[in-house]
N, C-alpha and C positions, 0 to 999 in steps of 0.2 A: 580511524575513528574522527576526528577532526574535522573530516570533510563530510561528514555524514548528512549534512541539510542538502547539500549539493546531489549527493548520488538518490535524495528522497525526492528532489527538484526533476531530475533526468526521469526519478521511476514515474512522476506524476505525468508526464507529457508523453509517455511510451506507448503507443497504440498495439508493442509485441504485447507487455506487460498488460494491458488490459484487456486482450485476449485470453492471456493463460489466465486471468482472476476469471472472466466468462466461462473457462473450460474447465477451474477448479470448481465452479459454483455448480456446474452440469454436474460432477463428480461428486459434491459434499454437499448434500443437502441442509447443514447447518450454517452454511455461507449462503444461503438465497436470502436475497433480501440486503445483502450488504453491496451497495455502490462501491466502485473501486474509489470513488472519489472520498468516501468516507472509511475506506481501509487507508490510504493514504493520509488521511487524517489521524485517525486513530495512531498509525506510526511515528507520526510526527510528535505527537502528544507524548508517546512513550521514550522516544530517544528523548525531547526535551527534560523528559521527569527523571533520565539516567545522568543528563549532563552536566544536571544541577550541582 
């Protein structure tokens, strides 16, 4: 957990994870319209809230 920001940065630049997100969106209508960058930003906000 100490290095969660580094993990998120790796995910942010991962083309593989971006493609996985696109597949997830195709299979789950409620994920439509949520960009990968928005997803990563949301994860960062949640992570920061828990680490306070």
